[in-house]
N, C-alpha and C positions, 0 to 999 in steps of 0.2 A: 384391378389388382387382385391376385388370387391368394389363397391361404399360404402357399409356399413362400411367396414374396414377403408376406407379413412376418412369417416365422423367421425368415432369413434376416430381415431388418431388426427384429426383436433380438435375435441371437447376436448380431453385430453390436447393437446398442448395449446389451448386457456385458459383452466382452470389453467394450470400451470403458464402461463404468467400472468394471472390476479392475482393469488395468490402471485406471486413474487412481482408484482407491489404494491399490498396492503401492503406487508411487508416493501417495500421501503418508501411508503407514511407514514406508522406508525412511522418509524425511523425518518423521516424528521420532523414529527409533534412534537416529544418529544425532538429533538435536539435543542440546544440553542447556541447562540453566546458566545464564551468564554469571561470571564471578563479580565480586564487588568492584574491582578495578574497571572492568568492562562496563558495568552498569553506571559507574560514576562518569566515565568518559562519554557515554551516550547521553547522560543527563546534562553534562556541560555543553555538548554540541547542540542539543535541543534547546537549552536555555539561551545560548548565543544566537541561534537562529530566530527564536522568538523576539529577542531584543533587537536584532538587526531589522526584521520585518516591521516591528513596531516603530523603529526610528524612521524607516523609509515611509511608512504611512503618515507619521507626524510631519515629515518634510512635505509630502503631498498636501496635507491639510493646511500647513502654513502657506504653501504656495497658492492654494486655492483661496485663502483668506486675503493675502497681500496683493496678488496679481490683478484681481478685478479692479482695485482702486488705482493701480498704476496705469492700466491700459485704458 
């Protein structure tokens, strides 16, 4: 591998990184802080998900406790 190949790869890598950083900056510029309603809705959905997953885990726990005695 010669010096020109290394320079070319480094140049391509630098351009790729710059392009990706520009995309990130663009997204951050258009992003805005969520309002109170949006935040409350996200909190409710997250809470419901936690409760549902906990209930499913509890059902698995109870099945694991009861089924070995039945089988």
